[in-house]
DRENBA-613181 format. One line per 8 residues: number of its first residue (from 1); their letters; for each residue z, y, x of C-alpha. Coordinates in nm, 4 decimals, decimal comma. Layout:
! residues N
NUM) a) Z/Y/X  ...
This chain:
! residues 640
1) maekwerl) 17,6026/3,7132/6,3715  17,5732/4,0069/6,6097  17,6938/4,3573/6,5265  17,4077/4,5821/6,4205  17,4369/4,7964/6,7325  17,4009/4,4845/6,9452  17,0404/4,4643/6,8243  16,9843/4,7859/7,0202
9) vdalgpae) 17,1405/4,6289/7,3301  16,9182/4,3211/7,2861  16,6088/4,5425/7,2624  16,7035/4,7436/7,5715  16,8145/4,4450/7,7812  16,4727/4,3315/7,9145  16,3409/4,6873/7,9697  16,3329/4,8157/8,3267
17) twttasel) 16,2637/5,1781/8,2247  16,3505/5,4215/7,9462  16,2466/5,3307/7,5891  16,1797/5,6035/7,3339  16,3756/5,6265/7,0096  16,0581/5,5942/6,8023  15,9567/5,2749/6,9828  16,3037/5,1274/6,9327
25) aerlgvtt) 16,2999/5,2309/6,5672  15,9668/5,0531/6,5163  16,0856/4,7432/6,6949  16,4089/4,7172/6,4956  16,2625/4,8358/6,1650  16,5014/5,1312/6,1306  16,4866/5,5091/6,1613  16,5360/5,7088/6,4807
33) rtirnyaa) 16,8563/5,8435/6,3276  16,9848/5,4859/6,2970  16,9000/5,4306/6,6639  17,1192/5,7297/6,7500  17,3990/5,5821/6,5387  17,3619/5,2431/6,7086  17,3857/5,4099/7,0488  17,7017/5,5949/6,9432
41) qanaggli) 17,8584/5,2708/6,8146  17,7657/5,0875/7,1358  17,9275/5,3611/7,3438  18,2486/5,3695/7,1386  18,4197/5,1457/7,3945  18,2676/5,3163/7,6981  17,9182/5,4278/7,7984  17,6707/5,1376/7,8104
49) vesgpagy) 17,3614/5,2918/7,6443  17,2343/5,5935/7,8338  17,0286/5,8568/7,6520  16,8039/6,1335/7,7778  16,4732/6,3143/7,7220  16,2806/5,9899/7,7925  16,4794/5,7876/7,5379  16,7401/5,5192/7,5947
57) rldraawa) 16,8211/5,2563/7,8527  17,0964/5,0008/7,9047  17,3506/5,0340/8,1846  17,3538/4,6634/8,2675  17,6504/4,6789/8,5018  17,8628/4,8590/8,2408  17,7555/4,6140/7,9704  17,8379/4,3138/8,1898
65) arrseprr) 18,1757/4,4674/8,2748  18,2583/4,5212/7,9088  18,1739/4,1635/7,8224  18,3988/4,0390/8,1018  18,7063/4,2171/7,9607  18,8723/3,9849/7,7058  19,0433/4,2626/7,5105  18,7133/4,4389/7,4653
73) eatpamra) 18,5320/4,1357/7,3310  18,5948/4,2737/6,9847  18,2688/4,2022/6,8044  18,2540/3,8995/6,5743  17,9657/3,7461/6,7739  18,1581/3,7774/7,1000  18,4747/3,6331/6,9482  18,2834/3,3409/6,7976
81) arvirsli) 18,1315/3,2629/7,1386  18,4779/3,2716/7,2986  18,6181/3,0361/7,0351  18,3300/2,7906/7,0867  18,3799/2,7922/7,4636  18,7517/2,7293/7,4142  18,6874/2,4474/7,1671  18,4463/2,2758/7,4063
89) dategldv) 18,7222/2,2557/7,6682  19,0143/2,1847/7,4311  19,0415/1,8080/7,3925  19,3346/1,8434/7,1514  19,1793/2,1356/6,9625  19,3147/2,4850/6,8917  19,5760/2,6319/6,6601  19,4117/2,8917/6,4358
97) hetaaanh) 19,7141/3,1251/6,4311  19,7610/3,1182/6,8078  19,3866/3,1670/6,8676  19,3735/3,4608/6,6236  19,6615/3,6252/6,8096  19,4926/3,5616/7,1451  19,1789/3,7348/7,0130  19,3852/4,0276/6,8767
105) vsdstfea) 19,2669/3,9819/6,5172  19,4349/3,8972/6,1878  19,4291/3,5486/6,0391  19,1838/3,6631/5,7697  18,9474/3,8097/6,0296  18,9680/3,4900/6,2301  18,8730/3,2863/5,9214  18,5551/3,4964/5,9001
113) dlarvrar) 18,4962/3,4261/6,2700  18,5220/3,0519/6,2010  18,2406/3,0851/5,9463  18,0285/3,2300/6,2262  18,1293/2,9412/6,4518  18,0174/2,6884/6,1880  17,6841/2,8696/6,1496  17,6328/2,8687/6,5274
121) legtglrl) 17,6992/2,4939/6,5434  17,4266/2,4076/6,2915  17,1622/2,1846/6,4478  17,3560/2,1363/6,7731  17,4923/1,7877/6,7018  17,8473/1,9307/6,6970  18,0726/2,0114/6,4036  18,3972/2,1960/6,3463
129) vrhgprit) 18,6748/1,9776/6,2016  18,9950/2,1239/6,0571  19,3276/1,9572/5,9833  19,5709/2,2202/5,8587  19,6049/2,4917/6,1219  19,4339/2,2849/6,3942  19,0596/2,2951/6,4604  18,8644/2,0611/6,6861
137) legpetar) 18,5066/2,0146/6,7914  18,3445/1,6765/6,7328  18,0258/1,5573/6,8968  17,8886/1,4070/7,2192  17,9339/1,5561/7,5638  17,5594/1,6123/7,5978  17,5629/1,8337/7,2883  17,8568/2,0329/7,4274
145) rrllgalf) 17,6661/2,0971/7,7486  17,3530/2,2037/7,5641  17,5600/2,4504/7,3635  17,7244/2,5872/7,6784  17,3760/2,6453/7,8202  17,2642/2,8210/7,5017  17,5731/3,0476/7,5027  17,5083/3,1347/7,8653
153) rdesargm) 17,1473/3,2263/7,7861  17,2573/3,4410/7,4925  17,4809/3,6395/7,7248  17,2169/3,6562/7,9969  16,9598/3,7926/7,7517  17,1676/4,1056/7,7028  17,0967/4,2817/8,0266  17,2109/4,0161/8,2729
161) leldalra) 16,9798/3,7983/8,4778  17,0581/3,4284/8,4542  17,0318/3,3601/8,8262  17,2532/3,6578/8,9112  17,5144/3,5392/8,6622  17,4970/3,1864/8,8035  17,5459/3,3189/9,1555  17,8549/3,5057/9,0418
169) afpevadf) 18,0063/3,1877/8,8951  17,8833/2,9543/9,1704  17,8204/3,1429/9,4981  17,6736/2,8265/9,6504  17,3895/2,8123/9,3979  17,1506/3,0351/9,5971  17,1551/2,8110/9,9049  17,1436/2,5021/9,6822
177) raalvagl) 16,8332/2,6389/9,5093  16,6545/2,7129/9,8368  16,7351/2,3677/9,9717  16,6188/2,2059/9,6478  16,2818/2,3846/9,6583  16,2308/2,2799/10,0197  16,3352/1,9235/9,9427  16,0963/1,8985/9,6478
185) aeagyapn) 15,8033/2,0131/9,8602  15,8931/1,7636/10,1330  15,9127/1,4822/9,8768  15,5648/1,5627/9,7416  15,6625/1,7585/9,4288  15,5449/2,1001/9,3157  15,8502/2,2990/9,2000  15,8363/2,4944/8,8742
193) eyglndvl) 16,0285/2,8076/8,9693  16,0617/2,9084/8,6022  16,2099/2,5767/8,4942  16,4272/2,5516/8,8057  16,6825/2,8038/8,6797  16,7411/2,5816/8,3776  16,8132/2,2876/8,6077  17,0505/2,5040/8,8133
201) lhtaiald) 17,2321/2,6097/8,4975  17,2825/2,2516/8,3839  17,3896/2,1520/8,7355  17,6552/2,4254/8,7276  17,7681/2,3141/8,3810  17,7846/1,9502/8,4952  17,9940/2,0405/8,8004  18,2306/2,2476/8,5875
209) rvahdhpl) 18,2681/1,9753/8,3234  18,3244/1,7055/8,5847  18,5857/1,9249/8,7530  18,7682/1,9491/8,4180  18,7538/1,5712/8,3678  18,4651/1,5680/8,1197  18,2005/1,3568/8,2968  17,9054/1,2016/8,1203
217) eatdaaap) 17,9338/0,8369/8,0337  17,6299/0,6080/8,0173  17,6357/0,6259/7,6361  17,6365/1,0082/7,6480  17,3414/1,0201/7,8856  17,1481/0,7789/7,6688  17,2040/0,9781/7,3489  16,8849/1,1426/7,2221
225) astdrpap) 16,8748/1,5183/7,1891  16,7585/1,4806/6,8316  16,8474/1,2119/6,5807  16,4845/1,1584/6,4849  16,3901/1,0497/6,8384  16,4672/0,7095/6,9894  16,7111/0,7002/7,2779  16,6039/0,5589/7,6120
233) apdavaag) 16,7626/0,2331/7,7161  17,1136/0,2810/7,8639  17,0301/0,0768/8,1719  16,7313/0,3031/8,2405  16,9504/0,6115/8,2137  17,2232/0,4840/8,4411  16,9990/0,3216/8,6953  16,9361/0,6360/8,8993
241) ggplsell) 16,7647/0,5912/9,2314  16,4380/0,7368/9,3454  16,3662/1,0321/9,5740  16,4744/1,3030/9,3270  16,8046/1,1338/9,2519  16,8766/1,0898/9,6219  16,7814/1,4519/9,6904  17,0118/1,5851/9,4175
249) arlvtehf) 17,3050/1,3662/9,5216  17,2752/1,4787/9,8839  17,2403/1,8507/9,8045  17,5275/1,8550/9,5529  17,7562/1,7030/9,8166  17,6312/1,9345/10,0936  17,6493/2,2604/9,8999  17,9295/2,2085/9,6479
257) gtsvgpad) 18,1498/1,9658/9,8400  18,1752/1,7234/9,5512  17,9817/1,4482/9,3767  17,8952/1,3461/9,0229  17,8935/1,0047/8,8624  17,5841/0,7889/8,7974  17,5344/0,9116/8,4392  17,5594/1,2787/8,5384
265) lahltrll) 17,3257/1,2222/8,8319  17,0733/1,0400/8,6123  17,0923/1,3226/8,3556  17,0309/1,5942/8,6170  16,7534/1,3922/8,7780  16,5738/1,3599/8,4461  16,6059/1,7338/8,3875  16,4634/1,8016/8,7319
273) etraatrt) 16,1691/1,5644/8,7036  16,0720/1,6769/8,3515  16,1345/2,0529/8,3809  16,1063/2,1669/8,7381  15,9253/1,9074/8,9495  15,5759/1,7683/8,9092  15,4136/1,5261/9,1500  15,1333/1,6920/9,3398
281) tesahada) 14,7967/1,5231/9,3068  14,7895/1,4754/9,6847  15,1216/1,2900/9,6981  15,0419/1,0844/9,3891  14,7085/0,9793/9,5434  14,8805/0,8937/9,8706  15,1408/0,6725/9,7009  14,8945/0,4876/9,4764
289) pdrplspr) 14,5358/0,5471/9,5875  14,3956/0,2750/9,3601  14,5867/0,3681/9,0433  14,5256/0,6533/8,7964  14,7570/0,9474/8,8636  14,8644/0,9571/8,5002  14,8245/0,7116/8,2132  14,7338/1,0122/7,9997
297) gplvrrvv) 14,4413/1,1079/8,2223  14,1738/0,9804/7,9795  14,3455/1,1522/7,6847  14,3715/1,4844/7,8688  14,0065/1,4565/7,9751  13,8967/1,4079/7,6115  14,1104/1,6978/7,4902  13,9881/1,9298/7,7651
305) asasaayl) 13,6250/1,8345/7,6936  13,6778/1,9158/7,3264  13,8342/2,2526/7,4143  13,5462/2,3301/7,6514  13,2921/2,2602/7,3794  13,4806/2,4616/7,1176  13,5286/2,7711/7,3353  13,2246/2,7463/7,5655
313) vdlddddf) 13,4453/2,7408/7,8741  13,3778/2,5016/8,1609  13,6971/2,3058/8,2360  13,5264/1,9939/8,3720  13,7061/1,9535/8,7030  13,8787/1,6345/8,8173  14,1559/1,8085/9,0107  14,2355/2,0420/8,7191
321) idrlalhv) 14,2502/1,7496/8,4756  14,4682/1,5442/8,7121  14,7152/1,8320/8,7538  14,7255/1,8982/8,3819  14,7754/1,5276/8,3062  15,0760/1,5117/8,5397  15,2174/1,8178/8,3649  15,1550/1,6600/8,0238
329) dnlvaras) 15,3530/1,3511/8,1278  15,6577/1,5733/8,1760  15,5825/1,7720/7,8607  15,5794/1,4554/7,6491  15,9064/1,3423/7,8084  16,0688/1,6761/7,7210  15,9270/1,6780/7,3702  16,0446/1,3222/7,3015
337) essfsrnp) 16,3999/1,4495/7,3525  16,3438/1,7905/7,1885  16,4495/1,9389/7,5217  16,1821/2,1936/7,5985  16,1393/2,4112/7,9041  16,1619/2,7863/7,8513  15,8988/3,0177/7,9961  15,9911/3,3824/8,0611
345) lttsikaa) 15,6210/3,4763/8,0768  15,5250/3,3575/7,7273  15,5064/3,7022/7,5663  15,3168/3,8612/7,8549  15,0679/3,5711/7,8744  14,9914/3,5993/7,5021  14,9368/3,9750/7,5300  14,7455/3,9832/7,8591
353) ypliyela) 14,5373/3,6636/7,8307  14,4864/3,5899/7,4592  14,1791/3,3705/7,4992  14,3445/3,1606/7,7705  14,6494/3,1267/7,5468  14,4229/3,0298/7,2581  14,2657/2,7582/7,4720  14,6161/2,6358/7,5506
361) vyiasela) 14,7045/2,6311/7,1797  14,3982/2,4172/7,1119  14,4864/2,1754/7,3930  14,8519/2,1624/7,2850  14,7614/2,0933/6,9217  14,5361/1,8026/7,0180  14,8014/1,6596/7,2500  15,0675/1,7010/6,9811
369) rsegiavi) 14,8520/1,5192/6,7298  14,7753/1,2333/6,9693  15,1305/1,1918/7,1000  15,3152/1,2643/6,7753  15,5214/1,5473/6,9266  15,5888/1,9161/6,8650  15,4926/2,1736/7,1283  15,6675/2,5118/7,1240
377) ddeiayia) 15,5298/2,8490/7,2412  15,6978/2,8305/7,5828  15,5359/2,4943/7,6530  15,1988/2,6254/7,5352  15,2388/2,9105/7,7839  15,2813/2,6583/8,0689  14,9534/2,4938/7,9665  14,7983/2,8419/7,9616
385) mhvgayld) 14,9168/2,8943/8,3186  14,7333/2,5758/8,4237  14,4175/2,6875/8,2430  14,4426/3,0455/8,3690  14,4979/2,9436/8,7311  14,1906/2,7214/8,7205  13,9683/2,9791/8,5507  14,0864/3,2528/8,7856
393) rrrsrgev) 13,9629/3,0509/9,0835  13,6208/3,0181/8,9200  13,5808/3,3421/8,7334  13,3150/3,6016/8,7919  13,3840/3,9350/8,6315  13,0177/3,9996/8,5596  13,0943/4,3694/8,5195  12,9076/4,5337/8,8056
401) vrvavsap) 13,0346/4,8878/8,8628  12,8233/5,1308/9,0681  13,0365/5,3508/9,2955  12,8872/5,6453/9,4876  13,0729/5,7504/9,8029  13,0317/6,1176/9,8966  13,1519/6,2417/10,2367  13,0232/6,4798/10,5082
409) ayhdvhtv) 12,7840/6,3063/10,7468  12,9917/6,3815/11,0551  12,9671/6,1047/11,3123  13,0316/5,7892/11,1059  13,3015/5,9249/10,8701  13,0889/5,8604/10,5593  13,0013/5,5026/10,6544  13,3609/5,4192/10,7531
417) ladrvraa) 13,4799/5,5535/10,4165  13,2210/5,3433/10,2320  13,3274/5,0333/10,4271  13,6922/5,0953/10,3386  13,6038/5,1276/9,9700  13,3924/4,8074/9,9793  13,6798/4,6179/10,1369  13,9215/4,7436/9,8711
425) vdddvdvv) 13,7204/4,6360/9,5646  13,5761/4,3083/9,4440  13,2253/4,1687/9,4855  13,1104/4,3054/9,1493  13,1298/4,6648/9,2725  12,8098/4,8124/9,4168  12,9054/5,0809/9,6701  12,6333/5,3304/9,7682
433) vgdddags) 12,6518/5,6297/10,0010  12,5126/5,9759/9,9328  12,5211/6,2551/9,6744  12,1752/6,1570/9,5465  12,3223/5,8434/9,3921  12,6115/6,0183/9,2158  12,4132/6,0866/8,8986  12,3480/5,7197/8,8264
441) adltvavi) 12,6902/5,5975/8,9417  12,9712/5,4890/8,7140  13,2271/5,6370/8,9525  13,2168/5,8887/9,2358  13,4551/5,8664/9,5322  13,4425/6,1954/9,7207  13,6205/6,3698/10,0039  13,5409/6,7070/9,8445
449) aptapver) 13,4975/6,7476/9,4698  13,1244/6,8006/9,3930  13,0127/7,1335/9,2466  12,8310/6,9611/8,9604  13,0669/6,7851/8,7176  13,0705/6,4052/8,7219  13,2067/6,1788/8,4538  13,4542/5,9853/8,6673
457) lvvvspfp) 13,5780/6,1148/9,0021  13,8371/6,0057/9,2575  13,9036/6,2504/9,5424  14,0302/6,0814/9,8594  14,1004/6,1794/10,2171  13,8283/6,1133/10,4797  14,0428/5,8279/10,6094  14,1748/5,6918/10,2806
465) tdadlerv) 14,5337/5,5818/10,2430  14,6451/5,2732/10,0538  14,7338/5,5013/9,7625  14,3773/5,6439/9,7651  14,2249/5,2983/9,7537  14,4610/5,1896/9,4779  14,3396/5,4853/9,2671  13,9811/5,3732/9,3271
473) raevsrvr) 14,0617/5,0193/9,2139  14,2393/5,1520/8,9053  13,9405/5,3678/8,8123  13,7012/5,0728/8,8533  13,9208/4,8803/8,6100  13,9066/5,1714/8,3641  13,5276/5,1766/8,3836  13,5106/4,8077/8,2976
481) rarrrmrl) 13,7633/4,8441/8,0199  13,5783/5,1391/7,8669  13,2566/4,9352/7,8628  13,4297/4,6470/7,6905  13,5850/4,8851/7,4391  13,2436/5,0261/7,3512  13,1073/4,6790/7,2845  13,4176/4,5876/7,0885
489) aaslsryi) 13,4062/4,8966/6,8684  13,0416/4,8360/6,7902  13,1199/4,4760/6,6907  13,4164/4,5774/6,4757  13,2129/4,8363/6,2876  12,9566/4,5654/6,2147  13,2055/4,2956/6,1132  13,4555/4,4901/5,8997
497) apelfvrg) 13,3014/4,5673/5,5616  13,4719/4,8172/5,3248  13,5991/4,5373/5,1010  13,7614/4,3690/5,4027  13,9859/4,6672/5,4795  14,3351/4,6746/5,3266  14,5809/4,9602/5,3573  14,9370/4,8391/5,3009
505) mrgldreg) 15,1113/4,5003/5,3379  15,4502/4,5854/5,1873  15,6194/4,3063/5,0026  15,4127/4,0358/5,1742  15,5386/3,7960/5,4374  15,3301/3,6444/5,7150  15,1728/3,3749/5,4970  15,1210/3,6235/5,2145
513) virhlgdr) 14,9237/3,8605/5,4367  14,6993/3,5784/5,5616  14,6329/3,4577/5,2074  14,5676/3,8120/5,0845  14,3114/3,8801/5,3572  14,1697/3,5305/5,3102  14,1125/3,5995/4,9386  13,9142/3,9115/5,0343
521) missgvid) 13,6975/3,7036/5,2660  13,6509/3,4285/5,0067  13,5403/3,6864/4,7487  13,2899/3,8230/5,0005  13,1455/3,4765/5,0607  13,2553/3,4669/5,4257  13,4882/3,1654/5,4208  13,6276/2,9030/5,1854
529) qayvegal) 13,9852/2,8073/5,1036  13,9821/2,5408/5,3757  13,9438/2,8133/5,6380  14,2504/2,9939/5,5024  14,4519/2,6729/5,5201  14,3241/2,6241/5,8754  14,4452/2,9729/5,9683  14,7891/2,8939/5,8245
537) ererlsst) 14,7973/2,5671/6,0185  14,7092/2,7536/6,3387  14,9861/3,0043/6,2638  15,2398/2,7248/6,2359  15,1449/2,5996/6,5830  15,2206/2,9345/6,7476  15,2551/3,2896/6,6230  14,9322/3,4902/6,6453
545) aftehlav) 15,1282/3,8089/6,7119  14,9719/3,8476/7,0547  15,1423/4,1841/7,1031  15,4447/4,3506/6,9473  15,2317/4,5407/6,6940  14,9208/4,3261/6,6389  14,8608/3,9830/6,4841  14,5229/3,8099/6,4902
553) phamtmsa) 14,5411/3,5061/6,2601  14,2426/3,2698/6,2633  14,1524/2,9039/6,2286  14,0671/2,6906/6,5302  13,7349/2,5885/6,3783  13,4354/2,8225/6,3667  13,3361/2,7248/6,0148  13,2787/3,0649/5,8537
561) rrtaiaia) 12,9477/3,1260/5,6829  12,9123/3,4442/5,8872  13,1267/3,6294/6,1392  13,3598/3,8855/5,9818  13,7004/4,0469/6,0257  13,9431/4,1404/5,7483  14,1985/4,3949/5,8616  14,5249/4,5129/5,7057
569) iddtpvdw) 14,7188/4,8157/5,8329  15,0587/4,9485/5,7325  15,2975/5,2053/5,8774  15,5833/4,9755/5,7697  15,5817/4,6691/5,9961  15,5695/4,3096/5,8766  15,8029/4,0555/6,0370  15,5600/3,8235/6,2135
577) ggahvhvv) 15,7718/3,5544/6,3719  16,0043/3,8108/6,5273  15,7360/4,0692/6,6129  15,7094/4,3882/6,4087  15,3404/4,3981/6,3263  15,1537/4,7018/6,1934  14,7983/4,5658/6,2230  14,6795/4,2226/6,1056
585) aliafaes) 14,3200/4,1135/6,1659  14,2066/3,7839/6,0130  13,9064/3,6801/6,2231  13,6463/3,4350/6,0957  13,3605/3,3271/6,3191  13,0556/3,1253/6,2349  12,9382/2,8456/6,4618  12,6547/3,0692/6,5808
593) graefqev) 12,9094/3,3297/6,6954  13,1012/3,1135/6,9392  12,9865/3,2982/7,2483  13,0691/3,6347/7,0941  13,4109/3,5101/6,9840  13,5409/3,5108/7,3394  13,4744/3,8760/7,4094  13,5629/4,0111/7,0656
601) fdqfveaf) 13,8861/3,8144/7,0459  13,9996/3,8965/7,3997  13,9067/4,2623/7,3853  14,0477/4,3166/7,0378  14,3887/4,2081/7,1623  14,3485/4,4138/7,4802  14,2455/4,7293/7,2938  14,5348/4,7170/7,0521
609) serenvqr) 14,7965/4,5926/7,2950  14,8509/4,9569/7,3855  15,1012/5,1149/7,1519  14,9153/5,4466/7,1448  14,5994/5,2816/7,0083  14,7967/5,1051/6,7358  14,9720/5,4289/6,6397  14,6407/5,6135/6,6179
617) lvqgaedy) 14,4985/5,3380/6,4007  14,8029/5,3315/6,1717  14,8065/5,7093/6,1326  14,4326/5,7675/6,1134  14,3015/5,4695/5,9170  14,4219/5,5804/5,5759  14,0925/5,4640/5,4280  13,7707/5,2944/5,5378
625) pgllaela) 13,6093/5,6134/5,6792  13,9315/5,6754/5,8728  13,9132/5,3228/6,0118  13,5570/5,3787/6,1300  13,6603/5,7088/6,2879  13,9352/5,5388/6,4886  13,6967/5,2626/6,5952  13,4516/5,5308/6,7071
633) rlmephgs) 13,7257/5,6775/6,9244  13,7257/5,3509/7,1167  13,3610/5,4179/7,2070  13,4458/5,7421/7,3834  13,3591/5,7130/7,7531  13,7086/5,8128/7,8602  13,8811/5,5662/7,6275  14,1008/5,3425/7,8383
């Protein structure tokens, strides 16, 4: 268990800029005064949390330095982590009295630390065994390595980048990584840069354990990550061979000046091929032109066709399906061992591309049902990246913006300016030249501000700089977003009836809020109980908290009798799978509303992903008229 002030450090760790006290208070569910107290407690051993007019930020270097000083590792969580690391290395175990003295705590305090150690070991496959004053750790080597990786990630999450920390421990890792990426490409594999760091971490752990005479044996490598999964055959694990195994063996020798045994090499190879290396469709075709690229190709094609029909999105492309099928092969291999690949972009993908993520949830749920596996959020986000990359290549914004360029007609200055603007924007921007067109334009780009006021104006130099053109692009995006907001607000006003608005969610958990809103919809004749159960099932697949403050629960079937939205708002947040949610919108769509679902769902998340919009809604929507007033604000032309 972490000290309370460490929650503040955890919240500040990922932030690159200052974070206000009110935002931190909302995120942690405390008052701004408590945030000040946390900061004071954190700084008791030296300044690590900086404060100023803009809020708070973490001094990462100071925090890393504090954690590296043994005598300052005084918090229970830090001590427990140190004890676990020591136990992993101590074949003969540890003496509790000597270890307490080494950690500068009393025997009674150390006993409390051991309770934290036992709690941390739950579900790891390891257990703490005590005989009198001596404690030992029992469990397989693979479980010890997984726990070392988890402890490393815990430390890295608090203001330290994993790769930077790895480089500090193993200076050779940077060159090893570069050589591995190049080698994968040469061997016909597409590297997963996000999963590669995990492979590097386990490579470093393996090298360290081998150096301390703790290599993997064939039985360790064959042990399943979870007791409810069958282990692969020992001969398959120890066999090794293949291009990835040869590549790893060569690079480990070249860059670290050592080697690992067959079981360690087979373990690292499996990690690489299931987490960070996928055969490219080109290389797979070249190796076996007459064979299917993946045995799961037909399954993936059926699932993708079902998703396309459900969400009215065209995903019928052989290359896309082949690539996704190859990815699914690795996903199933990871899931069969409960050894999933983390994705640092999961939260941002959910917030920025909710519909794409929803498509991925649908695909993942169908795959999970067919293969009998579980698929976590990070793995769903990887599927979303496949879907998003494909759709991005095919997408057409369909939001034509008319831009009038106004400049003195001196030589060809005005035409050159218009050409520069055209080149800077996308094909769905109609650029016209001349003041006569300014009245009907969505945006005016002018060298001199016009005497008559215009709704949206960007003043640039006659020969625009990159910064000028970036401002033009940003304003075009605002125009499109304002249009979408207007359509969204109109839809919300139509779909949210007075009886479907709830002020206050206190005392209810995530399931309670969904059931409460579902009861409102059932009473209004919108849905039946089966829809509510479907929404709960969807929630169990992946949290519908698409942003820190907003959750949008819904079922994956469009079986409502009519399209409607039930919304609950509270100034006290609800814990929604780790997010602190102030606004919950249960969305129910009828089959006839499938096309509209895409825009409403996507834009609802976009509109309320901005903290200011959520705050306005929470403060202003005290009743149904207040809700309508805040929705009307979204229709304002300058809403962005």
